[in-house]
N, CA, C and O atoms as a DFTB+ gen file, in Angstrom:
748 C
 N C O
     1  1       8.061      14.199      52.842
     2  2       8.793      12.598      52.894
     3  2      10.178      12.741      52.703
     4  3      10.697      13.575      51.961
     5  1      10.716      11.976      53.333
     6  2      12.176      12.066      53.342
     7  2      12.826      10.914      52.367
     8  3      12.262       9.860      52.073
     9  1      13.993      11.286      51.974
    10  2      14.960      10.530      51.332
    11  2      15.042       9.129      51.639
    12  3      14.933       8.251      50.783
    13  1      15.230       8.928      52.834
    14  2      15.213       7.419      53.617
    15  2      13.940       6.668      53.105
    16  3      13.937       5.523      52.652
    17  1      12.917       7.449      53.243
    18  2      11.783       6.458      52.702
    19  2      11.557       6.189      51.399
    20  3      10.657       5.421      51.059
    21  1      12.423       6.848      50.464
    22  2      12.586       6.348      49.154
    23  2      12.958       4.954      49.067
    24  3      12.260       4.200      48.389
    25  1      14.103       4.474      49.749
    26  2      14.802       3.389      49.868
    27  2      13.792       2.338      50.166
    28  3      13.616       1.308      49.515
    29  1      13.095       2.754      51.315
    30  2      11.886       1.716      52.102
    31  2      10.790       1.528      50.792
    32  3      10.531       0.452      50.253
    33  1      10.306       2.658      50.484
    34  2       9.130       2.627      49.440
    35  2       9.706       1.486      48.203
    36  3       9.015       0.582      47.734
    37  1      10.911       1.740      47.885
    38  2      11.522       0.969      46.736
    39  2      11.477      -0.752      47.044
    40  3      11.028      -1.677      46.367
    41  1      12.064      -0.722      48.199
    42  2      12.065      -2.133      48.631
    43  2      10.885      -2.712      48.954
    44  3      10.710      -3.872      48.581
    45  1      10.037      -2.156      49.567
    46  2       8.666      -2.673      49.830
    47  2       7.670      -2.969      48.465
    48  3       6.841      -3.873      48.363
    49  1       7.999      -1.966      47.494
    50  2       7.462      -2.320      46.018
    51  2       7.895      -3.343      45.436
    52  3       7.166      -4.098      44.792
    53  1       9.336      -3.525      45.610
    54  2       9.828      -4.804      44.882
    55  2       9.648      -6.221      45.379
    56  3       9.956      -7.268      44.808
    57  1       8.984      -6.006      46.776
    58  2       8.454      -7.165      47.471
    59  2       7.064      -7.430      46.964
    60  3       6.421      -8.359      47.454
    61  1       6.606      -6.750      46.107
    62  2       5.214      -6.911      45.482
    63  2       3.964      -6.209      46.130
    64  3       2.804      -6.485      45.825
    65  1       4.366      -5.204      47.127
    66  2       3.336      -4.502      47.841
    67  2       2.965      -3.356      46.950
    68  3       3.735      -2.956      46.076
    69  1       1.664      -2.771      47.191
    70  2       0.938      -1.820      46.380
    71  2       0.983      -0.479      47.262
    72  3       1.229      -0.577      48.464
    73  1       0.790       0.543      46.782
    74  2       0.943       1.805      47.628
    75  2       0.054       1.726      48.754
    76  3       0.562       2.038      49.831
    77  1      -1.151       1.384      48.758
    78  2      -2.072       1.209      50.004
    79  2      -1.208       0.601      51.258
    80  3      -1.035       1.196      52.322
    81  1      -0.679      -0.753      50.918
    82  2       0.034      -1.620      51.872
    83  2       1.354      -0.802      52.262
    84  3       1.780      -0.867      53.415
    85  1       1.995      -0.034      51.288
    86  2       3.336       0.485      51.832
    87  2       3.109       1.645      52.827
    88  3       3.730       1.871      53.865
    89  1       2.035       2.363      52.257
    90  2       1.253       3.646      53.204
    91  2       1.168       3.179      54.404
    92  3       1.789       3.725      55.316
    93  1       0.394       2.102      54.612
    94  2       0.044       1.562      55.859
    95  2       1.285       1.085      56.717
    96  3       1.291       1.440      57.896
    97  1       2.100       0.491      56.355
    98  2       3.430      -0.183      56.935
    99  2       4.390       1.194      57.204
   100  3       4.979       1.278      58.281
   101  1       4.504       2.100      56.350
   102  2       5.170       3.324      56.753
   103  2       4.386       4.407      57.559
   104  3       4.847       5.529      57.772
   105  1       3.269       4.018      57.954
   106  2       2.396       5.008      58.755
   107  2       1.883       6.324      58.171
   108  3       1.558       7.325      58.809
   109  1       1.868       6.152      56.879
   110  2       1.281       7.546      56.021
   111  2      -0.204       7.292      56.189
   112  3      -0.695       6.165      56.126
   113  1      -0.857       8.347      56.394
   114  2      -2.529       8.264      56.496
   115  2      -3.204       8.249      54.957
   116  3      -4.245       7.674      54.638
   117  1      -2.300       9.059      54.076
   118  2      -2.801       9.043      52.753
   119  2      -2.074       8.200      51.747
   120  3      -0.929       8.569      51.484
   121  1      -2.596       6.990      51.055
   122  2      -1.647       6.424      50.138
   123  2      -1.443       7.153      48.690
   124  3      -0.642       6.710      47.867
   125  1      -2.139       8.161      48.488
   126  2      -1.684       9.129      47.372
   127  2      -0.293       9.729      47.204
   128  3       0.235       9.994      46.124
   129  1       0.203       9.899      48.355
   130  2       1.486      10.583      48.666
   131  2       2.440       9.263      48.215
   132  3       3.395       9.515      47.481
   133  1       2.262       8.164      48.543
   134  2       3.076       6.958      48.332
   135  2       2.922       6.811      46.802
   136  3       3.981       6.640      46.199
   137  1       1.797       6.849      46.075
   138  2       1.558       6.538      44.911
   139  2       2.376       7.754      44.013
   140  3       2.960       7.411      42.985
   141  1       2.389       8.986      44.388
   142  2       3.051      10.126      43.811
   143  2       4.647       9.646      43.724
   144  3       5.332       9.560      42.705
   145  1       5.028       9.359      45.101
   146  2       6.502       8.743      45.091
   147  2       6.757       7.726      44.221
   148  3       7.707       7.873      43.451
   149  1       6.073       6.665      44.178
   150  2       6.339       5.628      43.400
   151  2       6.390       6.202      41.827
   152  3       7.183       5.613      41.092
   153  1       5.755       7.103      41.349
   154  2       5.701       7.810      40.067
   155  2       6.999       8.295      39.715
   156  3       7.643       7.989      38.711
   157  1       7.404       9.266      40.849
   158  2       8.627      10.086      40.717
   159  2       9.774       9.068      40.756
   160  3      10.751       9.452      40.113
   161  1       9.894       8.018      41.270
   162  2      10.894       6.972      41.224
   163  2      10.931       6.130      40.140
   164  3      11.866       5.381      39.858
   165  1       9.656       6.292      39.391
   166  2       9.745       5.590      38.009
   167  2       9.495       4.142      38.306
   168  3       9.776       3.266      37.488
   169  1       8.977       3.896      39.458
   170  2       8.318       2.367      39.655
   171  2       7.004       1.895      39.067
   172  3       6.644       0.751      38.789
   173  1       6.251       3.287      38.919
   174  2       4.991       2.943      38.456
   175  2       4.835       4.134      37.367
   176  3       5.554       5.130      37.438
   177  1       3.878       3.977      36.377
   178  2       3.427       5.022      35.497
   179  2       2.163       5.507      35.900
   180  3       1.325       4.847      36.515
   181  1       2.016       7.058      35.417
   182  2       0.864       7.498      35.460
   183  2      -0.301       6.711      34.535
   184  3      -0.017       6.236      33.435
   185  1      -1.579       6.637      35.089
   186  2      -2.652       6.242      34.395
   187  2      -2.861       6.953      32.994
   188  3      -3.106       8.147      32.820
   189  1      -2.692       5.833      31.898
   190  2      -3.238       6.549      30.492
   191  2      -1.909       6.986      30.108
   192  3      -1.970       7.502      28.992
   193  1      -0.659       6.988      30.612
   194  2       0.631       7.354      29.999
   195  2       0.721       6.649      28.778
   196  3       1.040       7.399      27.855
   197  1       0.570       5.588      28.481
   198  2       0.733       4.910      27.217
   199  2       0.000       5.897      25.925
   200  3       0.345       5.887      24.743
   201  1      -0.951       6.614      26.465
   202  2      -1.592       7.338      25.343
   203  2      -0.840       8.494      24.968
   204  3      -0.907       8.991      23.843
   205  1      -0.042       8.978      26.004
   206  2       0.808      10.370      25.767
   207  2       1.830      10.194      24.983
   208  3       2.088      11.087      24.176
   209  1       2.633       9.032      25.033
   210  2       3.924       9.118      24.283
   211  2       3.997       7.860      23.160
   212  3       4.591       6.799      23.355
   213  1       3.259       8.225      21.949
   214  2       3.245       7.059      20.993
   215  2       4.521       6.751      20.619
   216  3       4.526       5.626      20.121
   217  1       5.810       7.342      20.640
   218  2       7.028       7.183      20.386
   219  2       7.568       5.791      21.037
   220  3       8.428       5.093      20.498
   221  1       6.995       5.519      22.162
   222  2       7.541       4.041      22.962
   223  2       6.928       2.893      22.076
   224  3       7.432       1.775      22.183
   225  1       6.073       3.051      21.372
   226  2       5.703       1.824      20.643
   227  2       6.641       1.262      19.685
   228  3       7.211       1.880      18.786
   229  1       6.753      -0.077      19.990
   230  2       7.868      -0.846      19.510
   231  2       7.627      -1.517      18.002
   232  3       8.467      -1.768      17.138
   233  1       6.328      -1.699      17.990
   234  2       5.907      -2.104      16.467
   235  2       5.980      -1.324      15.515
   236  3       5.332      -0.298      15.722
   237  1       6.574      -1.363      14.387
   238  2       6.725      -0.674      13.158
   239  2       5.869      -1.164      12.033
   240  3       6.246      -2.186      11.460
   241  1       4.755      -0.570      11.631
   242  2       3.922      -1.039      10.674
   243  2       4.322      -0.664       9.324
   244  3       4.607       0.530       9.232
   245  1       4.427      -1.363       8.217
   246  2       4.796      -1.144       6.942
   247  2       4.095      -2.019       5.981
   248  3       3.858      -3.174       6.338
   249  1       3.792      -1.685       4.998
   250  2       3.050      -2.305       3.931
   251  2       3.865      -3.461       3.397
   252  3       5.037      -3.281       3.068
   253  1       3.204      -4.801       3.287
   254  2       3.970      -5.817       3.068
   255  2       3.370      -6.338       1.513
   256  3       2.204      -6.720       1.413
   257  1       4.265      -6.308       0.371
   258  2       3.733      -6.530      -0.775
   259  2       3.201      -7.828      -1.078
   260  3       2.325      -8.041      -1.916
   261  1       3.879      -8.853      -0.219
   262  2       3.712     -10.425      -0.547
   263  2       2.323     -10.724       0.079
   264  3       1.682     -11.693      -0.327
   265  1       1.882      -9.983       0.977
   266  2       0.175     -10.191       1.590
   267  2      -0.674      -9.427       0.924
   268  3      -1.861      -9.496       1.243
   269  1      -0.337      -8.690       0.043
   270  2      -1.405      -7.821      -0.729
   271  2      -2.635      -8.486      -1.203
   272  3      -3.764      -8.014      -1.062
   273  1      -2.316      -9.761      -1.851
   274  2      -3.313     -10.640      -2.490
   275  2      -4.190     -10.820      -1.834
   276  3      -5.346     -10.467      -2.066
   277  1      -3.667     -11.589      -0.598
   278  2      -4.832     -12.034       0.463
   279  2      -5.650     -10.922       1.226
   280  3      -6.821     -11.005       1.597
   281  1      -4.690      -9.753       1.395
   282  2      -5.507      -8.513       2.026
   283  2      -6.735      -8.057       1.201
   284  3      -7.766      -7.642       1.731
   285  1      -6.536      -8.173      -0.238
   286  2      -7.621      -7.780      -1.062
   287  2      -8.583      -8.529      -1.018
   288  3      -9.701      -8.014      -1.047
   289  1      -8.463      -9.835      -0.943
   290  2      -9.776     -10.719      -0.753
   291  2     -10.497     -10.472       0.578
   292  3     -11.727     -10.511       0.553
   293  1      -9.802     -10.193       1.866
   294  2     -10.294      -9.916       3.066
   295  2     -11.075      -8.687       2.813
   296  3     -12.245      -8.659       3.194
   297  1     -10.479      -7.517       2.123
   298  2     -11.129      -6.192       2.011
   299  2     -12.603      -6.499       1.477
   300  3     -13.610      -6.048       2.022
   301  1     -12.614      -7.366       0.282
   302  2     -13.792      -7.618      -0.360
   303  2     -14.897      -8.518       0.581
   304  3     -16.113      -8.429       0.416
   305  1     -14.369      -9.244       1.417
   306  2     -15.305      -9.963       2.333
   307  2     -15.799      -8.784       3.434
   308  3     -16.964      -8.752       3.829
   309  1     -14.917      -7.949       3.824
   310  2     -15.137      -7.070       4.887
   311  2     -16.258      -5.926       4.209
   312  3     -17.196      -5.513       4.891
   313  1     -16.096      -5.588       3.151
   314  2     -17.098      -4.658       2.380
   315  2     -18.407      -5.393       2.331
   316  3     -19.406      -4.801       2.736
   317  1     -18.524      -6.814       1.806
   318  2     -19.697      -7.614       1.823
   319  2     -20.491      -7.527       3.255
   320  3     -21.663      -7.168       3.370
   321  1     -19.706      -7.888       4.221
   322  2     -20.229      -7.755       5.543
   323  2     -20.904      -6.660       5.976
   324  3     -21.996      -6.689       6.545
   325  1     -20.096      -5.432       5.641
   326  2     -20.396      -4.191       5.877
   327  2     -21.791      -3.901       5.404
   328  3     -22.635      -3.423       6.163
   329  1     -22.047      -4.211       4.060
   330  2     -23.128      -3.784       3.107
   331  2     -24.244      -4.861       3.135
   332  3     -25.320      -4.715       2.555
   333  1     -23.857      -6.092       3.950
   334  2     -25.037      -6.925       4.130
   335  2     -25.183      -8.020       2.795
   336  3     -26.209      -8.686       2.656
   337  1     -24.148      -8.105       1.937
   338  2     -24.296      -8.886       0.797
   339  2     -23.863     -10.344       1.308
   340  3     -23.042     -10.435       2.220
   341  1     -24.389     -11.413       0.748
   342  2     -24.357     -12.711       0.921
   343  2     -22.984     -13.128       0.364
   344  3     -22.740     -12.472      -0.648
   345  1     -22.084     -13.924       0.652
   346  2     -20.974     -14.333      -0.295
   347  2     -20.541     -15.820       0.287
   348  3     -20.708     -16.294       1.410
   349  1     -19.857     -16.441      -1.019
   350  2     -19.310     -17.668      -0.734
   351  2     -17.835     -17.866      -1.254
   352  3     -17.439     -17.203      -2.213
   353  1     -17.077     -18.719      -0.661
   354  2     -15.712     -18.671      -0.980
   355  2     -15.592     -20.042      -1.818
   356  3     -15.773     -21.104      -1.223
   357  1     -15.328     -20.033      -3.014
   358  2     -15.239     -21.425      -3.625
   359  2     -14.010     -22.085      -3.567
   360  3     -13.059     -21.492      -3.057
   361  1     -13.854     -23.385      -4.072
   362  2     -12.730     -24.144      -4.131
   363  2     -11.648     -23.353      -4.720
   364  3     -11.847     -22.295      -5.317
   365  1     -10.125     -24.058      -4.485
   366  2      -9.041     -23.407      -4.969
   367  2      -8.995     -23.547      -6.516
   368  3      -8.079     -22.943      -7.074
   369  1      -9.777     -24.193      -7.214
   370  2      -9.735     -24.458      -8.460
   371  2     -10.463     -23.576      -9.620
   372  3     -10.319     -23.567     -10.843
   373  1     -11.385     -22.765      -8.651
   374  2     -12.678     -22.063      -9.525
   375  2     -11.711     -20.884     -10.165
   376  3     -10.664     -20.590      -9.588
   377  1     -12.068     -20.298     -11.248
   378  2     -11.377     -19.330     -11.861
   379  2     -11.802     -17.781     -11.278
   380  3     -11.386     -16.742     -11.790
   381  1     -12.551     -17.833     -10.315
   382  2     -13.140     -16.616      -9.564
   383  2     -12.707     -16.867      -8.115
   384  3     -12.372     -17.989      -7.736
   385  1     -12.726     -15.763      -7.295
   386  2     -12.255     -15.728      -5.972
   387  2     -13.390     -15.836      -4.852
   388  3     -13.309     -16.481      -3.807
   389  1     -14.409     -15.106      -5.272
   390  2     -15.746     -15.309      -4.530
   391  2     -16.905     -15.230      -5.398
   392  3     -16.872     -14.748      -6.531
   393  1     -18.086     -15.790      -4.752
   394  2     -19.352     -15.587      -5.100
   395  2     -20.067     -14.737      -4.405
   396  3     -20.060     -14.865      -3.181
   397  1     -20.832     -13.697      -5.007
   398  2     -21.326     -12.668      -4.102
   399  2     -22.891     -12.430      -4.638
   400  3     -23.047     -12.218      -5.841
   401  1     -23.711     -12.454      -4.008
   402  2     -25.225     -12.123      -4.297
   403  2     -25.321     -10.591      -3.849
   404  3     -25.271     -10.320      -2.649
   405  1     -25.448      -9.684      -4.725
   406  2     -25.570      -8.361      -4.582
   407  2     -27.211      -7.857      -4.674
   408  3     -27.549      -6.682      -4.538
   409  1     -28.035      -8.845      -4.898
   410  2     -29.398      -8.761      -4.813
   411  2     -29.912      -9.182      -5.979
   412  3     -31.132      -9.225      -6.131
   413  1     -29.103      -9.524      -6.893
   414  2     -29.750      -9.977      -8.199
   415  2     -29.154     -11.553      -8.683
   416  3     -29.078     -11.978      -9.835
   417  1     -28.825     -12.147      -7.600
   418  2     -28.382     -13.591      -7.945
   419  2     -26.751     -13.813      -7.781
   420  3     -26.166     -12.733      -7.875
   421  1     -26.154     -14.571      -7.631
   422  2     -24.919     -14.868      -7.515
   423  2     -23.928     -14.513      -8.648
   424  3     -24.080     -15.120      -9.708
   425  1     -23.071     -13.733      -8.569
   426  2     -22.202     -13.155      -9.294
   427  2     -20.604     -13.723      -8.907
   428  3     -20.235     -13.898      -7.746
   429  1     -19.738     -13.973     -10.130
   430  2     -18.662     -14.527      -9.867
   431  2     -17.502     -13.119      -9.857
   432  3     -17.392     -12.339     -10.802
   433  1     -16.851     -13.051      -8.795
   434  2     -16.172     -12.012      -8.677
   435  2     -14.456     -12.508      -8.714
   436  3     -14.086     -13.532      -8.141
   437  1     -13.591     -11.679      -9.417
   438  2     -12.306     -12.200      -9.273
   439  2     -11.452     -10.999      -8.612
   440  3     -11.679      -9.837      -8.948
   441  1     -10.710     -11.241      -7.899
   442  2      -9.936     -10.292      -6.970
   443  2      -8.659      -9.988      -7.349
   444  3      -7.870     -10.930      -7.278
   445  1      -8.160      -8.769      -7.793
   446  2      -6.828      -8.443      -8.146
   447  2      -6.365      -7.440      -7.425
   448  3      -7.147      -6.539      -7.124
   449  1      -5.129      -7.391      -7.039
   450  2      -4.469      -6.606      -6.365
   451  2      -3.060      -5.879      -7.201
   452  3      -2.522      -6.408      -8.173
   453  1      -2.654      -4.661      -6.625
   454  2      -1.519      -4.087      -7.442
   455  2      -0.661      -3.316      -6.313
   456  3      -1.110      -2.813      -5.282
   457  1       0.558      -3.340      -6.711
   458  2       1.427      -2.207      -5.915
   459  2       2.352      -1.653      -7.145
   460  3       3.410      -1.071      -6.904
   461  1       1.909      -1.859      -8.416
   462  2       2.863      -1.442      -9.552
   463  2       1.977      -0.209      -9.949
   464  3       0.868      -0.273     -10.478
   465  1       2.667       0.928      -9.599
   466  2       2.328       2.387     -10.109
   467  2       2.312       2.499     -11.706
   468  3       3.208       1.945     -12.342
   469  1       1.331       3.190     -12.336
   470  2       1.500       3.447     -13.607
   471  2       2.501       4.180     -14.070
   472  3       3.110       4.909     -13.287
   473  1       2.848       4.120     -15.415
   474  2       4.016       5.085     -15.856
   475  2       3.874       6.346     -15.717
   476  3       4.920       6.980     -15.579
   477  1       2.491       7.154     -15.707
   478  2       2.208       8.443     -15.589
   479  2       1.993       8.764     -14.276
   480  3       1.535       9.876     -14.011
   481  1       2.252       7.954     -13.382
   482  2       2.210       8.078     -11.934
   483  2       0.690       8.614     -11.342
   484  3       0.604       9.278     -10.309
   485  1      -0.463       8.223     -12.149
   486  2      -1.651       8.705     -11.646
   487  2      -2.566       7.447     -11.229
   488  3      -3.796       7.479     -11.269
   489  1      -1.824       6.361     -10.834
   490  2      -2.823       5.289     -10.319
   491  2      -1.883       3.994     -10.143
   492  3      -0.654       4.056     -10.157
   493  1      -2.534       2.966      -9.997
   494  2      -1.736       1.639     -10.113
   495  2      -2.597       0.863     -11.063
   496  3      -3.817       0.941     -11.206
   497  1      -1.572      -0.044     -11.801
   498  2      -1.974      -0.778     -12.813
   499  2      -2.239      -2.091     -12.522
   500  3      -1.367      -2.641     -11.850
   501  1      -3.218      -2.773     -12.840
   502  2      -3.647      -4.194     -12.556
   503  2      -3.585      -5.004     -13.748
   504  3      -4.018      -4.556     -14.810
   505  1      -3.044      -6.242     -13.657
   506  2      -3.101      -7.245     -14.828
   507  2      -4.501      -8.118     -14.509
   508  3      -4.863      -8.534     -13.408
   509  1      -5.035      -8.237     -15.527
   510  2      -6.470      -9.167     -15.608
   511  2      -6.243     -10.120     -16.227
   512  3      -7.113     -10.383     -17.056
   513  1      -5.163     -10.981     -16.169
   514  2      -4.793     -12.356     -16.483
   515  2      -4.517     -13.413     -15.337
   516  3      -3.991     -13.196     -14.246
   517  1      -4.966     -14.533     -15.809
   518  2      -4.833     -15.684     -14.827
   519  2      -3.470     -16.328     -15.276
   520  3      -3.373     -16.876     -16.374
   521  1      -2.646     -16.263     -14.583
   522  2      -1.251     -16.974     -14.488
   523  2      -1.110     -18.454     -14.053
   524  3      -1.433     -18.848     -12.932
   525  1      -0.626     -19.202     -14.980
   526  2      -0.240     -20.578     -14.418
   527  2       1.254     -20.788     -14.774
   528  3       1.843     -20.406     -15.785
   529  1       1.718     -21.465     -13.743
   530  2       3.241     -21.972     -13.659
   531  2       3.487     -23.409     -13.670
   532  3       2.910     -24.187     -12.910
   533  1       4.369     -23.761     -14.559
   534  2       4.653     -25.307     -14.358
   535  2       6.357     -25.348     -14.655
   536  3       7.125     -24.408     -14.861
   537  1       6.585     -26.631     -14.598
   538  2       8.283     -26.483     -14.687
   539  2       8.877     -25.793     -15.748
   540  3       9.848     -25.057     -15.574
   541  1       8.318     -25.999     -16.912
   542  2       8.831     -25.284     -18.016
   543  2       8.516     -24.095     -18.593
   544  3       9.277     -23.516     -19.369
   545  1       7.374     -23.663     -18.246
   546  2       6.852     -22.361     -18.895
   547  2       5.923     -21.828     -17.929
   548  3       5.499     -22.445     -16.952
   549  1       5.582     -20.440     -18.314
   550  2       4.622     -19.510     -17.343
   551  2       3.453     -19.187     -18.675
   552  3       3.812     -18.811     -19.791
   553  1       2.223     -19.392     -18.330
   554  2       1.209     -19.139     -19.461
   555  2       0.280     -18.190     -18.680
   556  3      -0.099     -18.463     -17.541
   557  1      -0.090     -17.014     -19.360
   558  2      -0.982     -16.058     -18.915
   559  2      -2.282     -15.933     -19.838
   560  3      -2.152     -15.485     -20.977
   561  1      -3.496     -16.314     -19.372
   562  2      -4.560     -16.260     -20.127
   563  2      -5.629     -14.983     -19.591
   564  3      -5.679     -14.579     -18.429
   565  1      -6.218     -14.614     -20.407
   566  2      -7.363     -13.769     -20.229
   567  2      -8.565     -14.414     -19.743
   568  3      -8.905     -15.505     -20.200
   569  1      -9.326     -13.735     -18.725
   570  2     -10.412     -14.311     -18.415
   571  2     -11.657     -14.110     -19.243
   572  3     -11.854     -13.073     -19.877
   573  1     -12.585     -15.248     -19.216
   574  2     -13.630     -15.232     -20.074
   575  2     -15.101     -14.640     -19.604
   576  3     -15.264     -14.671     -18.384
   577  1     -15.950     -14.226     -20.205
   578  2     -17.403     -13.992     -19.494
   579  2     -17.932     -15.079     -18.566
   580  3     -18.499     -14.890     -17.490
   581  1     -17.674     -16.177     -19.114
   582  2     -18.141     -17.362     -18.433
   583  2     -17.633     -17.495     -17.185
   584  3     -18.401     -17.831     -16.284
   585  1     -16.292     -17.263     -16.916
   586  2     -15.627     -17.345     -15.726
   587  2     -15.819     -16.201     -14.889
   588  3     -15.910     -16.511     -13.701
   589  1     -15.903     -15.060     -15.114
   590  2     -16.031     -13.965     -14.449
   591  2     -17.091     -12.864     -14.714
   592  3     -17.345     -12.460     -15.848
   593  1     -17.703     -12.398     -13.564
   594  2     -18.949     -11.348     -13.819
   595  2     -18.129     -10.157     -13.425
   596  3     -18.192      -9.237     -14.240
   597  1     -17.393      -9.952     -12.398
   598  2     -16.896      -8.691     -11.990
   599  2     -15.461      -8.813     -11.633
   600  3     -15.014      -9.929     -11.368
   601  1     -14.701      -7.764     -11.602
   602  2     -13.190      -7.752     -10.955
   603  2     -13.476      -6.645      -9.891
   604  3     -14.188      -5.656     -10.061
   605  1     -12.773      -7.000      -8.737
   606  2     -12.603      -6.237      -7.538
   607  2     -11.139      -6.032      -7.651
   608  3     -10.375      -6.988      -7.787
   609  1     -10.734      -4.801      -7.596
   610  2      -9.334      -4.179      -7.598
   611  2      -9.195      -3.423      -6.596
   612  3      -9.972      -2.520      -6.288
   613  1      -7.809      -3.855      -5.791
   614  2      -7.546      -3.105      -4.511
   615  2      -5.902      -2.988      -4.462
   616  3      -5.119      -3.933      -4.362
   617  1      -5.611      -1.725      -4.547
   618  2      -4.264      -1.308      -4.651
   619  2      -3.647      -1.276      -3.149
   620  3      -4.286      -1.613      -2.152
   621  1      -2.470      -0.874      -3.147
   622  2      -1.558      -1.051      -1.896
   623  2      -1.942       0.196      -0.891
   624  3      -1.652       0.223       0.305
   625  1      -2.622       1.183      -1.580
   626  2      -2.912       2.188      -0.596
   627  2      -4.315       2.105      -0.045
   628  3      -4.846       2.940       0.687
   629  1      -4.833       0.998      -0.491
   630  2      -6.313       0.864       0.032
   631  2      -7.705       1.096      -0.752
   632  3      -8.846       0.810      -0.389
   633  1      -7.296       1.646      -1.826
   634  2      -8.474       2.057      -2.831
   635  2      -9.048       0.657      -3.439
   636  3      -8.324      -0.334      -3.527
   637  1     -10.322       0.661      -3.823
   638  2     -10.913      -0.544      -4.217
   639  2     -11.965       0.013      -5.309
   640  3     -12.616       1.052      -5.200
   641  1     -11.991      -0.885      -6.366
   642  2     -12.967      -0.714      -7.490
   643  2     -13.662      -1.837      -7.720
   644  3     -13.022      -2.862      -7.485
   645  1     -14.969      -2.013      -8.175
   646  2     -15.753      -2.920      -8.596
   647  2     -16.403      -2.831      -9.987
   648  3     -17.432      -2.192     -10.206
   649  1     -15.668      -3.575     -10.967
   650  2     -15.901      -3.158     -12.294
   651  2     -16.430      -4.300     -13.252
   652  3     -15.701      -5.239     -13.573
   653  1     -17.560      -4.190     -13.633
   654  2     -18.224      -5.222     -14.479
   655  2     -17.359      -5.863     -15.500
   656  3     -16.653      -5.049     -16.094
   657  1     -17.206      -7.224     -15.903
   658  2     -16.463      -7.652     -16.900
   659  2     -16.867      -7.237     -18.275
   660  3     -16.109      -7.222     -19.245
   661  1     -18.031      -6.927     -18.274
   662  2     -18.424      -6.399     -19.816
   663  2     -17.979      -5.038     -20.144
   664  3     -18.040      -4.780     -21.346
   665  1     -17.596      -4.207     -19.463
   666  2     -17.156      -3.042     -19.958
   667  2     -15.852      -2.669     -20.113
   668  3     -15.479      -1.528     -20.386
   669  1     -14.916      -3.952     -19.883
   670  2     -13.284      -3.919     -19.948
   671  2     -13.030      -4.298     -21.193
   672  3     -11.821      -4.268     -21.424
   673  1     -13.768      -4.689     -22.213
   674  2     -13.456      -4.967     -23.550
   675  2     -12.222      -5.862     -23.769
   676  3     -11.406      -5.671     -24.671
   677  1     -12.157      -6.884     -22.838
   678  2     -11.212      -7.901     -23.021
   679  2      -9.693      -7.406     -22.826
   680  3      -8.709      -7.868     -23.404
   681  1      -9.720      -6.422     -21.936
   682  2      -8.393      -5.848     -21.931
   683  2      -7.547      -6.599     -20.994
   684  3      -8.107      -7.206     -20.080
   685  1      -5.950      -6.644     -21.134
   686  2      -5.187      -7.123     -20.324
   687  2      -4.653      -6.333     -19.090
   688  3      -4.354      -6.970     -18.080
   689  1      -4.549      -5.301     -19.112
   690  2      -4.036      -4.637     -17.858
   691  2      -5.025      -3.271     -18.082
   692  3      -5.572      -2.949     -19.136
   693  1      -5.084      -2.636     -16.908
   694  2      -6.105      -1.608     -16.617
   695  2      -5.365      -0.746     -15.387
   696  3      -4.701      -1.266     -14.490
   697  1      -5.639       0.766     -15.552
   698  2      -5.530       1.738     -14.567
   699  2      -6.764       2.340     -14.244
   700  3      -7.221       3.297     -14.868
   701  1      -7.396       1.717     -13.132
   702  2      -8.793       1.970     -13.050
   703  2      -9.039       3.532     -12.464
   704  3     -10.126       4.099     -12.574
   705  1      -7.866       4.134     -11.830
   706  2      -8.042       5.507     -11.318
   707  2      -8.164       6.328     -12.559
   708  3      -8.752       7.395     -12.384
   709  1      -7.769       6.096     -13.711
   710  2      -7.622       6.915     -14.775
   711  2      -9.194       6.737     -15.686
   712  3      -9.942       7.657     -16.016
   713  1      -9.353       5.461     -15.908
   714  2     -10.204       5.104     -16.982
   715  2     -11.589       4.838     -15.915
   716  3     -12.647       5.265     -16.377
   717  1     -11.647       4.344     -14.894
   718  2     -13.081       3.834     -14.069
   719  2     -13.376       4.609     -12.885
   720  3     -13.888       3.971     -11.964
   721  1     -13.144       5.987     -12.681
   722  2     -13.032       6.546     -11.431
   723  2     -14.523       6.218     -11.066
   724  3     -14.657       5.804      -9.915
   725  1     -15.582       6.310     -11.752
   726  2     -16.908       6.177     -11.268
   727  2     -17.235       4.658     -10.653
   728  3     -18.398       4.446     -10.311
   729  1     -16.390       3.751     -10.526
   730  2     -16.515       2.575     -10.169
   731  2     -15.775       2.135      -9.031
   732  3     -15.663       0.959      -8.684
   733  1     -15.095       3.480      -8.261
   734  2     -14.585       3.152      -7.259
   735  2     -15.337       2.811      -5.876
   736  3     -16.299       3.566      -5.739
   737  1     -15.223       2.104      -5.046
   738  2     -15.839       1.851      -3.834
   739  2     -15.301       2.726      -2.644
   740  3     -14.132       2.640      -2.269
   741  1     -16.287       3.633      -2.032
   742  2     -16.015       4.308      -0.790
   743  2     -16.759       3.960       0.190
   744  3     -17.947       4.282       0.201
   745  1     -16.165       3.200       1.246
   746  2     -16.970       2.948       2.458
   747  2     -16.105       3.067       3.644
   748  3     -16.573       2.895       4.770
């Protein structure tokens, strides 16, 4: 193939013609020759070349702490869907985030998320309190047995725990990786 043909190939390609039509116009019997030339000229790329070079990905994924709470609720819904548990989402004014039927009736589940690492760096610490803000002050109250049956805990690294309210002994904060490793959900 001659260098003059490169100019013709480029011009015809920019006019919107494909390799087969360019080959036909220039008198080449095999359009694969034109396809190879288009690749060398940088006008088209190899099939599946996007799989070869991941550095060209312009999207940078990083964890956003602001969206962690909503992500935790979606994670619990995803787990319920995978396991076949029925669930319902209550109104905004309920003290729990989801009603789930684990097979023994509806249970009230409060979802908590955390990105605060514990002081001993052995896991993430969760606040098991409800926070209410108004114009003058912030009030934090502990949940009661009537309000919540389970706590679903989700940390920023994607670890999940489902802990019954009864065994928490009215605690205000918890590091489940230390105290409740047996309640970790691995799906």
